[in-house]
C-alpha positions in Angstrom: 9.8 40.8 38.6 6.1 40.0 38.9 5.6 41.1 35.3 8.4 38.7 34.1 6.8 35.9 36.1 3.4 36.5 34.6 5.0 36.6 31.1 6.8 33.3 31.7 3.6 31.7 33.1 1.6 33.0 30.1 4.2 31.6 27.7 4.2 28.2 29.5 0.4 28.1 29.4 0.3 28.9 25.7 2.9 26.2 25.0 0.7 23.7 27.0 -2.4 24.7 25.0 -0.5 24.4 21.7 0.9 20.9 22.7 -2.6 19.8 23.8 -4.2 21.0 20.6 -1.5 19.3 18.5 -2.0 16.0 20.4 -5.8 16.2 19.9 -5.4 17.0 16.2 -3.0 14.0 15.7 -5.4 11.7 17.5 -8.3 12.9 15.5 -6.3 12.5 12.3 -5.3 8.9 13.3 -9.0 8.1 14.2 -10.1 9.5 10.8 -7.5 7.3 9.0 -8.7 4.2 10.8 -12.3 5.0 9.9 -11.4 5.7 6.3 -9.5 2.4 6.0 -12.6 0.6 7.4 -14.9 2.3 5.0 -12.6 1.6 2.0 -11.3 -1.8 2.9 -11.8 -3.1 -0.6 -9.2 -0.5 -1.8 -6.4 -2.0 0.4 -5.7 -5.2 -1.6 -6.3 -6.1 -5.2 -5.9 -9.5 -6.8 -3.1 -8.2 -9.0 -1.0 -6.9 -6.1 2.5 -8.4 -5.7 3.0 -10.3 -2.4 5.8 -11.6 -0.4 5.6 -14.1 2.5 3.1 -16.8 3.4 -0.3 -16.7 1.7 -2.1 -17.9 4.8 -0.2 -15.5 7.1 -1.9 -14.3 10.3 -0.6 -10.7 9.8 -1.1 -8.8 6.6 1.0 -5.8 5.8 0.0 -3.5 3.0 2.5 -1.0 1.8 1.8 1.9 -0.6 5.3 2.0 -2.2 7.2 4.2 -4.5 10.5 2.7 -5.8 12.0 6.2 -6.2 11.2 7.1 -2.6 14.2 7.4 -0.3 12.3 6.3 2.8 10.9 3.3 1.0 14.5 2.4 0.1 15.5 2.7 3.8 12.6 0.5 4.9 13.1 -2.2 2.2 15.8 -4.4 3.8 14.6 -4.1 7.4 11.0 -5.0 6.3 12.4 -8.1 4.5 14.3 -9.1 7.6 11.1 -8.7 9.7 9.2 -11.0 7.4 12.1 -13.5 7.5 12.2 -13.3 11.3 8.6 -14.6 11.5 8.4 -17.3 8.8 4.9 -18.3 7.8 3.3 -15.5 9.8 3.7 -12.3 7.8 2.5 -11.4 4.3 3.4 -8.2 2.5 1.3 -6.7 -0.2 2.8 -4.0 -2.4 0.6 -1.3 -3.8 2.2 1.1 -6.3 2.2 4.8 -5.4 4.5 6.4 -7.9 4.5 10.0 -6.6 8.1 10.8 -7.4 9.0 12.3 -10.8 9.7 9.5 -13.3 8.7 6.8 -10.9 5.8 5.4 -12.9 8.3 4.1 -15.5 10.2 2.2 -12.8 7.0 0.7 -11.6 6.2 -0.4 -15.1 9.6 -2.0 -15.3 9.0 -3.9 -12.1 5.6 -5.1 -13.3 7.2 -6.3 -16.5 9.9 -8.1 -14.6 7.2 -9.7 -12.6 6.0 -11.5 -15.7 9.3 -13.2 -15.8 9.1 -14.1 -12.1 11.9 -11.5 -11.4 10.0 -8.7 -9.5 11.7 -9.2 -6.2 15.3 -9.7 -7.5 14.8 -6.6 -9.7 13.3 -4.6 -6.8 16.2 -5.6 -4.5 18.8 -4.4 -7.1 16.9 -1.1 -7.7 16.8 -0.4 -4.0 20.5 -1.0 -3.7 21.2 1.3 -6.7 18.5 3.9 -6.2 21.0 6.7 -5.6 22.5 6.0 -9.1 19.3 6.0 -11.2 17.6 8.8 -9.2 19.9 11.8 -9.6 18.5 15.2 -8.8 15.5 13.6 -7.1 14.0 12.3 -10.4 13.9 8.6 -11.5 15.6 8.0 -14.8 14.7 4.7 -16.5 17.8 4.7 -18.7 20.1 4.8 -15.7 18.2 2.0 -14.0 18.4 -0.3 -17.1 22.1 -1.0 -16.7 21.6 -2.5 -13.3 19.5 -5.3 -14.7 22.4 -7.2 -16.2 23.0 -10.6 -14.7 19.4 -11.2 -13.5 18.5 -13.6 -16.3 15.9 -11.2 -17.8 14.7 -11.2 -21.4 15.3 -7.5 -21.9 13.5 -7.3 -25.3 10.4 -8.9 -23.7 10.8 -6.6 -20.7 10.6 -3.5 -23.0 7.6 -4.8 -24.8 5.7 -5.7 -21.6 6.4 -2.3 -20.1 4.2 -0.8 -22.8 1.3 -3.2 -22.2 -1.9 -1.4 -21.3 -2.7 -4.0 -18.7 0.3 -2.8 -16.7 -0.7 0.8 -17.1 -4.2 -0.2 -15.8 -2.8 -1.9 -12.7 -0.7 1.2 -11.9 -3.8 3.4 -12.4 -5.9 1.2 -10.1 -3.3 1.5 -7.4 -3.2 5.2 -7.8 -7.0 5.4 -7.6 -7.0 3.3 -4.5 -4.4 5.4 -2.8 -6.5 8.5 -3.6 -9.6 6.8 -2.1 -7.6 6.1 1.1 -6.1 9.6 1.0 -2.6 8.2 0.8 -0.3 11.0 -0.2 3.1 9.9 1.1 5.2 6.8 0.9 5.7 4.5 2.4 2.2 4.2 4.0 1.5 1.0 5.8 -1.6 -0.8 7.0 -1.4 -3.8 9.3 -4.4 -6.1 9.3 -6.4 -3.4 7.6 -5.5 -0.6 10.0 -3.1 2.3 9.4 -0.1 2.7 11.7 -0.6 4.9 14.8 2.5 6.8 13.8 5.5 6.9 11.4 8.8 5.1 11.4 10.1 1.5 11.1 10.0 1.1 14.8 6.3 1.9 14.8 5.7 -0.6 12.0 7.7 -3.3 13.9 5.9 -2.7 17.2 2.5 -2.8 15.4 3.3 -6.0 13.6 4.6 -7.7 16.8 1.5 -6.6 18.7 -0.6 -8.1 15.9 1.4 -11.4 16.1 0.7 -11.6 19.8 -3.0 -10.7 19.3 -2.9 -7.4 21.2 
């Protein structure tokens, strides 16, 4: 009986040590991310970055975004609703992080649509139809193309613009900035220059609302 009690106590102690070590590691990782963001603040926002919301907003949300990312898709509509809930107070900056297979072509499509002032309508449609144009976990441009009908796009111009070296350079700049900030998953968010303290839309919402209230 004593031996069993000792074993149980030892197991409980080991679990406690493991939990404590995990907590310390997560806190150190979070602190390192904050420090990294402060050191590389110039890599957070570029003049070419697409934006949504008020230009003079008090809260700036930067999202490293992959249009072929399922979690980015899941966050897309709730994030728009959050911005609409606080008119004039929130600004979203999109940074491209095409980590998924084939995603870079979708980003080029979005940048080309942006030249026709259609980035956000095209992005909305692509998020609604992501399951169709991303079979087998890889983005397929040909499957995405059919969903652009009815958006008033000049499709011939769109194809030409997608091949413009300037668009490729913008994507490369975003990828380089992501690397500098050690962003390797999407979506990755920063609120007023600081990374989120955890992951999930509820964490993003709480962080934004705290920023709005100045806490």
